N, C-alpha and C positions, 0 to 999 in steps of 0.2 A: 527885927520886923518879925509878928509873931503871927504862923502862919494855921490854920486847921484845914486840913482835907478832908472830906466827908465823903464815906463809900458804905455801902452795905456791908461788907468786913472784905478781910485782904484773903481770903480762902483759896486765891491762884484765880487768874486772868490776868487779860491784857491791859486794861484800866488799874489791877491791882498792882500790877508789876512794872508799870507805870509811875505811880502813887511811891512805889517803895526806893526805886532810884532818884527821884525828886527828892521824896523827902530826906534822905541820908545825903544825897549831897546839899541840902538846903541847910541842914548842920551842919555839915563842915565848913561851912561859906558863913557858920555864927548866928543863923538865924533861929529861932524859936518854932518848934514844930511838934503839933498834935496832929493824930488820927482820929477821929469819931467815928464807929461804924453804928451802921443805925440797926444791922439785926446780926447777931452773930459775934465772937470776939478771936475767931482765929484767922491766923497768921500763915500764910504759907511763904513768907519773904523773909530774909533776915534783914531787920530793923534796929539802926543806932539805938543803943539805948537810952541813948538821951531824948530821944522822941516819947511822946507818952501817949497813952492808948486807953481810950476810953469806949466805952459799947455799954449805946442807950435801949437794946432789947435783946431779945437772947436767939429771936428767929423773924423771919419776914413772914411780912402777911400776919393773917390775925384776924381777931374782932377788932369791931371799934376801938374798944378800951385797950385793946392791947397797941392801936395803933397812935391814939391820944397818949396814951400813958411813955409810949418810945417820944415824939416829939416833946411831951413835958421834961424828959430825961435830955433831950439833945435843947431844949433851951436854957436848962439849967444848967449843962457845961458851956456854952454860948455867954450865960448871964457872966460868966466866972473869968470869961478869957472876952472882956470888953472892947480892946486893944488889936482885935486878931484880925487877921485878913480870912475868908472862909473862899476854899475852893473846892468845889463840888461837883462829881463825874456822872453826866449822864441824867435825862428828863427824869426819870421817877427818884431817885437819890435828892435830886435839887427841887424838886417837888416838895418832899419833909424840912427838907433847907430852909426852905422860903417862910414857910408856915412857920416852923422852930422861932426862924429871927424876926418872926413879925415884930417890929417897931423898937429893934434892938439895933438897927440899921448897921450893920456889920457891911464893909465892904465884901460883894460879891463877884469872884470869878466863876463861871458855867463852864465844862470841859464837854464840849457835846464830839462822843466817841465812835458813831456810825453814822451809819445811811439816811438820813433826816426821813426820805420816803417810807424808812419800814417803821414808823412811829405809827403808832395807831390814835394817838388822840394830837393831832397837828397844833390843833387851837389852844389847848389847855398846856401843848408844849410851850409855844411861842408867849401866851403870857405868863407861863414860871420864867421863861427867859427873861423876858424884859423885864426885871427885877432885878437882873445883873447888870454889875456895873462893868464888865467886859467877857465877852464870850470869846470860848477861844478853842479853834475848829483845828483838825488835822490835814485836813485839804484844801485847797483852794476853791475846787468843785462843790464841798458841804458846805463852805460859807455863802457859795453865789445862790442857795436855793432856797436860802431864808429873806426875810422880807427886810428891805432895805433899811428902816430903822432898826434892825438887828442886827444887820451889816454892818452900821456904821460901829455897832459896839466889839466889832470884831475883829480876831488878829489869826494868823494862821501858826502855828508851830506843829511841827511832826514829832515824832516819840523819838526815845533816845535811844541808841545803844548802848548798853549798858557793860560798864569798864569789865577788866579780868575775865572776856571770855576765853575760851578755850584757844590757842592757834590752829591756825589749817590745818588739815591733815595734809600728810606727805605720803604717798606711795598709793598702791592699786586699793578701791574703793570696792565696798560691800556691795553685793548687786542685791540692793534694798532702797525700798522709795520709804523715805519718811514725808508725814503729815503731824500737823499738832495743830489741838485746838479743840475747844467743847463739841462736844458730840449733840450738834444742836442744828435746825435746818437751815440756819444761816449758813455753816460752813460746807454744805452740800455734797456730805460725804456719799450719798445716795448715786453721784452720779460720779464721785471719786471711784467707788467699786465698779461700776459702769464700765468704765477707762481700764480699768486696771484690770478687769477681764478681758477686754481686745486687747491689751499688752501681754498679759500673763500667756495666750494662744502663743506668742511666737519669740514670747521669753519665759520659759516655764522656770528657771532654774532663780528668777528674783520673788521676792518676796515683797509685801505690804505691810509697814508699822504703824499704826496708829496710837499718836500720844494723847488721851484726853479722855476725860469722864462727862458722863450728862444723859440724859433721857432715853436717849436714840439711841441706846447700846444695844439691847436685844432687837430692835425691827432690823438696826443696820448688821447683827449677825446672821441673824435669819436671810437677809438680801443675800450676804457673801455666800450662804450656802444653797440659794437658788439659783448661784450664778456657774456655783461651781467651782470655789477659791478660796473658802473657807481654811483651807490647809496653809496657803497662804498668806496669810491675812493674820498677822496678829495685834491683839488688845491691849496694850500698853497701861490703860490708866494715865492718871496723871503721875508724872516723875519730878521731883524739884531737879534732878540732875540731866534733866534732856538733853543738855548741849551735849554733856559727855557720850549718851547716847547714841546720839545720831552722827557725831562727827566725821565717822568713816563711809555714811550711807553715801548711794549713787549718785539720790536725788533727792529734793525738798521738793513736797508738792501742794498748793492752796488752791481748793475749787471752790471758796466762797461763791456765794450769790451777792451778796456786799460786806463791805469791810473797811473801815477806816486805813489807818496805819497797824498792818497785824507785826505785834511784837515778834514774832515766831517767825516770820517771816526776815523781819531784819536781823534778828541774830542769825538765822541758819545763811543769810549772806553775808555777814559777817563773820562767820567763821569758816567761808569759804565753799559753801556748798554748793552746784549747780540747783539752782530754783527754776519751777513753773509754776506761774501763778495765775488764775483767771482777771483780765482784763475788767474786772468788775468795780460798781459805784461802790465810792464816792472819791476813787483817784487813786486810793493810797498804794496799790501796787504799781499802777504809774508811775507815779513820784518815785519810787525804789528801783525800779526796773525799766533799763531800755531795754527794749525787745530784741533780742539777736546778741547786746554786747554783753550785759552783764545777770542775762538772765534770760527767759521766754512768758510772753503773753499769749492767750489764749481767751476767745471770744467766751463769754459765762453759759454754762450751760451746757456747752456741746462736747460730749463725752469723746466724739469720734476723731476732733481735733487733739484732745487733751491727751488721750492715747498715741497720738501720731507723734506729740511734742514727748512724751516719756520713749517713746520708740527711738526719735532722733537721736537723745541721749545717749543713749543704750547701745545705738550701733557706732557712735563718734564720740569715743571717749574724750581722745582731744579736744575735742571742741566742751564738752563737758566741763573739763578742767580749766578749759579758757575761760568760761562764763563765770566758773564759781572763784578763780584766781582773780577776775575784775570785781565780781563781787563783794570783794572782801573788803574792797575801797570804800567803803560804805561806812565803815566805821569811823573816818575824819568826818565826813561831811555829815553825821545824826552825831556825833560825839554828844557824850553826855553832859560837859563841860558847856559846851555851845549851846544845847537844849538846855538846859537850866538857868542858864545866861537870861534865854529869850524870856521863860516865863518869870524871873525875879524881874524883869524887866517891866511886864506887862502890872504885876501884883504892885511893884511901886507905884504905877502911875493914878490904880484906882486907891491907895491906903488916903485914908482919912487922916 
């Protein structure tokens, strides 16, 4: 089977990580795979040399002429691959995919990656999704938020845990709290900083390390200064080797307002980190975390309760270690092999 993933680029992020895992796995299983990037040719993840890369444009947005040129380039590539199945990630990319594929009629699978309620143009999104032959959702909650005619095309496939992750850390953990994700409003790092400020008053020996880049960096740095925790907060930027960096941390935190299934959370659990997450829409965290058994769930936006959860893990290291040990079992239930097979089954069904 020939499979073409369509994405803005592969510069780093949750969806990009999933594409890299699936693409590499599909090639190993004997499939032909290409990645069509609509804006930029940056690739942050290791890809099998057999995977074809095609860039339809250099930057996102731009003039109408630039947008039409990207669509034209996408269409030319799709014409050369008439027997392929398309897998497009998210509403924005899927809009361009549907336009580029008009009258070419490739089998189309669209993957919804986030909270549907956060979409600014739900009517337009639903029109685009109606053109798909299959819709893949990360959680049942996400699928249930769509109209029935779209749900009938839908299935739920969670994100995979990639192979080759470091083994769980053994020994005394560092007094370090870590978070991984883009610096954008969805991730609610402002709430995390406020929660850490409460925590820091009681545990000044701890530091907070945030891995990721984004447009909110300066704003968040100023907020850390105002909270008088700037000397304890380290802005690490994007790191390919982030798992090695956080392996010995005391705990991993996810403060998001909404989230699909966070790859960073999955991987933190897989390497045995004690984790705390908001119980945010669209149910990804509660799919991964059984509260009190393999991690802690906290209501969205409640900085005081988030701080209390961090204090609980700092106070009782034995309990924290037990949570981390149980969390590592997620490797088997979300394995690369299991999730890849589910994807291939769905793509095979829509192949014409």
